[in-house]
C-alpha positions in Angstrom: 7.0 6.0 11.2 3.4 5.1 10.3 1.9 2.1 12.0 0.9 -0.5 9.4 0.2 -4.3 9.3 2.0 -5.8 6.5 -0.7 -8.0 5.0 -3.9 -8.2 3.1 -6.8 -7.0 5.1 -8.4 -9.6 7.4 -11.9 -10.5 6.4 -14.7 -8.8 8.3 -12.7 -5.9 10.0 -14.0 -2.4 9.7 -15.5 -2.7 6.2 -17.9 0.2 6.6 -15.6 2.9 5.1 -15.0 0.9 1.9 -18.6 -0.1 1.6 -19.6 3.5 1.7 -17.0 4.4 -0.8 -18.2 1.7 -3.2 -21.8 3.0 -2.7 -20.6 6.5 -3.5 -18.9 5.2 -6.6 -22.1 3.6 -7.8 -24.0 6.8 -7.3 -21.4 8.6 -9.3 -21.7 6.0 -12.1 -18.1 4.9 -11.7 -18.6 1.2 -11.1 -19.1 0.3 -14.7 -18.8 -3.5 -15.4 -15.7 -4.4 -17.4 -16.3 -5.6 -21.0 -14.8 -8.3 -23.1 -12.6 -5.7 -24.8 -11.0 -4.7 -21.5 -7.2 -5.1 -21.3 -5.5 -8.2 -19.7 -2.7 -6.7 -17.6 -0.6 -9.9 -17.5 -0.5 -10.1 -21.3 0.3 -6.4 -21.7 3.1 -6.7 -19.1 4.5 -9.8 -20.7 4.7 -8.0 -24.0 6.9 -5.4 -22.3 9.1 -8.1 -20.7 7.6 -7.6 -17.2 5.1 -9.2 -14.9 2.1 -7.6 -13.3 1.1 -9.3 -10.1 -1.2 -9.1 -7.1 -1.2 -10.1 -3.5 -4.0 -12.3 -2.5 -5.8 -13.9 0.5 -5.7 -17.7 0.1 -9.2 -18.2 1.6 -10.8 -16.0 -1.0 -9.4 -17.8 -4.1 -12.7 -18.8 -5.5 -15.5 -17.2 -7.6 -15.1 -13.8 -9.0 -12.0 -13.1 -6.8 -10.2 -16.1 -8.3 -11.3 -15.3 -11.8 -9.9 -11.8 -11.8 -6.7 -12.9 -9.9 -5.9 -15.7 -12.3 -7.0 -13.9 -15.4 -5.5 -10.5 -15.0 -2.2 -11.1 -13.2 0.9 -13.1 -14.0 2.4 -13.2 -10.5 0.9 -13.8 -7.1 2.1 -12.9 -3.6 0.5 -14.5 -0.5 -0.6 -11.6 1.7 0.0 -13.4 5.0 0.2 -17.2 4.3 4.0 -17.4 4.2 4.8 -15.2 7.2 6.4 -16.9 10.2 3.4 -16.8 12.5 1.3 -18.5 9.7 3.7 -21.3 8.8 5.3 -22.0 12.2 2.8 -21.0 14.9 4.5 -23.2 17.4 8.2 -24.2 17.4 8.8 -27.1 15.0 5.1 -27.4 14.1 4.2 -26.2 10.6 1.0 -25.2 8.9 1.4 -25.0 5.1 -2.2 -25.1 4.1 -2.5 -21.4 3.2 0.9 -21.2 1.4 0.2 -24.4 -0.4 -3.1 -23.1 -1.6 -1.5 -20.0 -3.1 1.2 -22.0 -4.8 -1.3 -24.5 -6.2 -3.4 -21.7 -7.6 -0.4 -20.1 -9.2 0.6 -23.3 -10.9 -2.9 -23.9 -12.2 -3.0 -20.4 -13.7 0.5 -20.3 -15.0 1.6 -17.6 -12.6 4.9 -16.8 -10.9 4.9 -16.8 -7.1 6.7 -14.1 -5.0 7.5 -15.6 -1.6 6.7 -13.1 1.2 8.4 -12.9 3.7 11.1 -14.8 5.5 12.6 -12.4 8.0 10.6 -9.5 9.3 10.1 -7.8 12.6 6.3 -8.2 12.6 3.9 -11.2 12.5 6.2 -13.4 14.4 4.9 -16.2 16.6 4.8 -15.7 20.4 7.1 -18.6 21.1 9.8 -16.8 19.1 9.4 -13.3 20.4 9.1 -14.3 24.0 12.1 -16.6 24.1 15.3 -15.8 25.8 17.6 -16.8 23.0 21.4 -16.4 22.8 22.7 -14.8 19.6 23.8 -18.3 18.3 20.4 -19.8 19.1 18.5 -17.0 17.4 20.7 -17.2 14.3 20.1 -20.9 14.1 16.3 -20.5 14.5 16.3 -18.0 11.7 18.4 -20.0 9.2 16.6 -23.2 10.0 13.2 -21.5 9.4 14.5 -20.1 6.0 15.9 -23.5 5.0 12.7 -25.3 5.8 10.4 -22.8 4.1 12.4 -22.1 1.0 13.3 -25.7 0.7 9.7 -26.8 0.7 8.9 -24.5 -2.3 12.2 -25.0 -4.1 11.6 -24.6 -7.8 8.1 -23.2 -7.3 8.8 -19.7 -6.2 10.6 -17.3 -8.5 11.3 -14.4 -6.1 11.7 -14.3 -2.3 11.4 -11.2 -0.1 14.1 -12.6 2.2 14.5 -9.6 4.6 11.6 -7.2 4.9 11.8 -3.6 6.2 15.2 -3.5 7.8 15.4 0.3 8.0 13.9 3.2 10.0 12.8 6.3 8.2 16.1 8.1 8.8 18.1 5.3 7.3 19.3 3.8 10.5 18.7 0.1 11.1 15.4 -0.9 12.7 15.9 -2.1 16.2 14.1 -5.4 15.6 14.8 -8.5 17.6 17.1 -9.6 14.7 19.2 -6.5 14.6 19.3 -6.0 18.4 20.6 -9.6 18.9 22.6 -10.3 15.8 23.5 -6.9 14.4 23.6 -6.2 10.6 25.0 -9.6 9.9 21.5 -11.2 10.1 20.8 -9.8 6.7 23.7 -11.6 5.0 23.1 -14.8 7.0 19.4 -14.8 5.8 20.4 -14.3 2.2 23.0 -17.0 2.3 20.6 -19.5 3.9 17.9 -18.8 1.2 20.5 -19.2 -1.6 21.5 -22.6 -0.2 17.9 -23.7 0.1 17.0 -22.8 -3.5 19.9 -21.6 -5.8 17.5 -20.7 -8.6 15.2 -18.3 -6.7 15.8 -14.6 -6.9 16.5 -13.1 -3.5 15.3 -9.6 -2.6 15.4 -7.1 0.2 12.1 -5.2 0.5 11.1 -2.0 2.2 8.6 0.9 2.1 9.2 4.7 1.7 12.2 3.9 -0.4 10.4 4.6 -3.6 12.0 7.9 -4.3 15.5 9.2 -3.3 16.0 10.1 0.3 17.7 9.0 3.5 15.9 5.6 3.7 16.5 4.7 0.1 20.1 5.9 0.4 20.6 3.5 3.3 19.2 0.6 1.2 21.4 1.6 -1.7 24.5 1.5 0.5 23.5 -1.8 2.1 23.0 -3.4 -1.3 26.4 -2.0 -2.5 28.1 -3.4 0.6 26.5 -6.8 0.3 27.5 -7.2 -3.3 31.1 -6.1 -2.5 31.2 -8.8 0.2 29.9 -11.5 -2.2 26.6 -12.0 -0.4 23.8 -13.4 -2.7 21.5 -10.5 -3.4 19.5 -10.4 -6.7 17.0 -7.6 -6.3 15.4 -4.8 -4.3 11.7 -4.5 -3.7 10.1 -1.0 -3.5 6.7 -1.5 -1.8 4.9 1.6 -3.2 2.4 2.3 -0.4 1.5 5.7 -1.7 -1.0 8.6 -1.4 -3.0 10.0 -4.3 -1.1 12.9 -5.9 2.2 12.0 -4.1 4.1 9.6 -6.4 7.8 10.6 -5.9 9.1 12.5 -8.9 12.4 10.7 -8.5 11.0 7.2 -8.6 12.2 6.2 -12.0 15.7 7.6 -11.3 15.8 5.8 -8.0 14.9 2.5 -9.6 17.5 3.0 -12.2 20.3 3.8 -9.7 19.7 0.5 -7.9 19.6 -1.3 -11.3 23.0 0.3 -12.1 24.4 -1.6 -9.0 23.7 -4.8 -10.9 20.5 -5.9 -9.2 17.0 -6.3 -10.4 14.2 -4.0 -9.0 10.5 -4.5 -8.6 7.5 -2.6 -7.2 6.2 -5.1 -4.8 3.2 -3.8 -2.8 1.6 -1.0 -4.8 -1.5 0.7 -3.5 -2.4 4.4 -3.7 -4.9 5.5 -1.1 -7.2 8.5 -1.0 -9.2 10.4 1.6 -12.8 9.2 1.4 -15.3 9.8 0.0 -14.4 8.9 -3.6 -14.7 11.6 -6.2 -14.1 11.8 -10.0 -11.1 14.1 -9.4 -9.5 11.7 -6.9 -10.0 8.7 -9.2 -8.6 10.6 -12.1 -5.5 11.5 -10.1 -5.2 7.9 -8.9 -5.3 6.7 -12.4 -2.5 9.1 -13.3 -0.5 7.9 -10.3 -0.9 4.2 -11.1 0.1 5.0 -14.6 3.2 6.9 -13.5 4.4 4.1 -11.2 3.9 1.4 -13.9 5.6 3.6 -16.5 8.6 4.0 -14.2 9.0 0.3 -14.1 8.5 -0.1 -17.8 11.2 2.5 -18.4 13.9 0.6 -16.3 15.0 -2.5 -18.1 16.0 -4.3 -14.9 12.6 -3.6 -13.3 11.0 -7.1 -13.4 7.5 -6.1 -12.6 4.8 -4.5 -10.4 2.6 -6.2 -7.8 -0.4 -4.4 -6.4 -1.1 -5.1 -2.7 -4.5 -6.6 -3.3 -6.5 -5.8 -6.5 -9.8 -5.0 -4.9 -10.8 -2.5 -2.2 -12.6 -5.3 -0.3 -9.2 -6.9 0.4 -7.2 -3.8 1.3 -5.5 -3.1 4.6 -5.7 0.7 4.3 -9.0 1.5 6.1 -7.9 -0.5 9.1 -4.8 1.6 9.6 -5.5 5.0 8.0 -8.8 6.3 9.4 -11.0 7.8 6.7 -8.8 6.7 3.9 -9.2 3.8 1.4 -10.2 3.1 -2.2 -6.5 2.3 -2.8 -6.6 -0.5 -5.3 -7.4 -0.9 -9.1 -10.8 -2.5 -8.5 -13.7 -1.4 -6.2 -15.4 -3.6 -3.6 -17.8 -5.0 -6.3 -14.9 -6.2 -8.4 -15.4 -3.5 -11.0 -12.3 -1.9 -12.6 -11.6 1.7 -11.6 -9.8 4.3 -13.7 -6.6 3.2 -12.1 -6.9 -0.2 -13.8 -7.0 1.6 -17.2 -4.1 3.8 -16.2 -2.0 0.6 -15.6 -3.1 -0.8 -18.9 -2.2 2.5 -20.7 1.3 2.5 -19.1 1.7 -1.0 -20.5 0.8 0.1 -24.1 -3.0 -0.4 -24.2 -4.8 2.1 -26.4 -8.4 1.3 -25.7 -9.1 -0.3 -29.0 -6.9 -3.3 -28.9 -4.6 -1.9 -31.6 -1.2 -0.3 -31.7 -0.3 3.1 -30.3 -2.0 5.6 -32.7 -0.1 8.2 -34.6 0.7 11.3 -32.5 -0.9 14.4 -33.7 0.6 17.8 -34.3 -2.6 19.8 -34.4 -6.3 19.2 -34.0 -9.7 20.8 -33.4 -12.8 19.3 -31.9 -16.4 20.5 -32.3 -18.9 19.1 -29.9 -22.6 19.8 -30.4 -25.9 18.5 -28.9 -28.2 17.9 -31.8 -31.2 16.8 -29.9 -32.2 16.8 -26.2 -35.2 15.6 -24.2 -36.2 15.0 -20.6 -33.3 12.8 -19.5 -31.6 12.0 -22.8 -29.7 13.7 -25.6 -27.9 13.1 -28.9 -24.5 14.6 -29.6 -22.2 14.8 -32.6 -18.4 15.2 -32.4 -16.3 16.4 -35.3 -12.5 15.9 -35.1 -10.3 17.9 -37.5 -6.6 17.2 -38.2 -5.0 20.6 -38.4 -1.6 19.1 -38.6 0.6 18.6 -41.7 0.6 14.8 -41.8 -2.1 12.1 -41.7 -3.2 10.5 -38.5 -3.5 6.8 -38.6 -5.6 5.6 -35.7 -7.3 8.1 -33.4 -8.6 8.3 -29.8 -10.5 11.4 -28.6 -10.9 12.0 -24.8 -12.9 14.4 -22.7 -14.3 14.8 -19.2 -18.0 15.5 -18.6 -18.6 18.4 -16.2 -22.2 17.5 -15.3 -22.3 13.7 -14.8 -23.6 12.8 -18.3 -23.5 9.1 -19.3 -23.0 7.8 -22.9 -25.4 5.0 -23.6 -24.8 4.1 -27.3 -22.5 5.4 -30.1 -21.9 5.1 -33.9 -18.8 5.6 -36.1 -16.7 5.2 -32.9 -16.1 2.9 -30.0 -17.0 4.9 -26.9 -16.1 3.9 -23.4 -16.7 5.8 -20.1 -15.3 5.5 -16.6 -16.9 8.0 -14.2 -16.8 11.3 -16.0 -14.0 10.4 -18.3 -14.9 9.5 -21.9 -12.8 8.0 -24.6 -13.9 7.6 -28.3 -11.7 5.4 -30.6 -11.9 5.0 -34.3 -14.2 2.3 -35.7 -11.4 0.9 -38.0 -12.9 2.0 -41.3 -12.5 5.6 -40.4 -9.1 5.3 -38.6 -7.2 7.6 -41.0 -7.7 11.4 -40.9 -5.7 13.1 -43.6 -3.9 16.4 -43.2 -6.7 19.0 -43.1 -9.3 16.3 -43.0 -11.9 15.5 -40.4 -14.1 12.7 -39.1 -17.4 12.7 -37.2 -19.1 10.3 -34.8 -22.2 10.5 -32.7 -23.8 9.0 -29.6 -26.8 9.0 -27.3 -26.5 9.8 -23.6 -28.3 10.5 -20.4 -28.3 13.7 -18.4 -29.9 15.3 -15.3 -29.8 18.8 -13.9 -27.6 20.4 -16.6 -26.2 19.1 -19.9 -23.1 21.3 -20.0 -20.8 20.5 -22.9 -17.2 19.5 -22.2 -14.7 22.3 -22.6 -11.4 20.4 -23.3 -10.5 17.5 -25.6 -7.4 15.5 -26.5 -6.6 13.6 -29.6 -4.1 10.8 -29.1 -3.0 12.5 -26.0 -2.5 16.0 -27.6 -4.7 18.9 -26.5 -7.0 20.1 -29.2 -8.7 23.4 -29.9 -12.3 23.2 -28.8 -14.9 24.6 -31.2 
């Protein structure tokens, strides 16, 4: 089992890896400021009947951090502020300041709140873990804590992660202080206490490495099935989604669906997708595909309520403090600039890059790319797109990858955007239709250094084209 703190990264701890990663991204030209035309994830998700959320650090909810959190996300999870050691550091003495700040921020930005977490084996106060409690005493401490915390936020929190990480990797129950003293019954007791404290909040079990099918997810499946058979209040299952670039489980959608078929909601609750540093175009492209795949899996399952990223910016990520040499796991870099992953999420939620509807799929296309003028560090290029299919294309988007680090600076007859080496050109509205056998052309200026090698592959509305 991997060691991991379950929270947003503490401020000021081992930031060097991500700072270097961000600097590398800037050198690669990847940290391009977002524009007014960039997608709003919360709106796209809402149109799909989902939410898109983020975990946050309460002390950072100001300035650019707050602007992005409140503007882009429809749900918020406190990274640490609702955990036992934070709210009840000494027995019977509560500190609600951090949790209250998160809830207040959510209310002022019309966001849901995901309460996290009530019963967990980690981040418990010393007075609790060092006590010599009988089983009855420990059960009472647990249920009293749940009653107090859930009751305080009754009507303000839509979902609670009631029990967090109850399983080992092989599907056996984790030997936590809860299980060791109370046995499996602690889970049902916790859920019942939460239901009594707020009958309207949705109650979840939450764990990691359950995203695809396997021994651990099978154990969770059997637990949920058993709880429902016993009449225990259980509304949903959270799949954390702490993943590695290129390793999204192929069974994720099917796994979400089988839990939904039990009659519970599902959600991806703590998504981040880490990579080995330094950052590269290829890794960012794969990360984009991975974020898109996870989001698409949720979109495809009707009972998947939404996705929460575990921190939206690399400056607030726990990954570098636990996985040496790894990082860059979130949709935004340390400078609050959107990475390709951000656009992958948006695409999974239906964004097309031009603010319009999904363009007509194409059945055949050819693209001719030519450099018509070139000077010291600049060039002018022309692109002609031909519809070789048998029906008209209404709305088009051409995409390619630059092999030599070229950067588009201005364009005409198309809206051109670039993230790293990936370029997308969308129709300008007046030239959106390409008739069968017809073609359309657009051009742009760009910068180059070293070589100005032409791209060798193109897609039109996602379909591969013949390159001319």
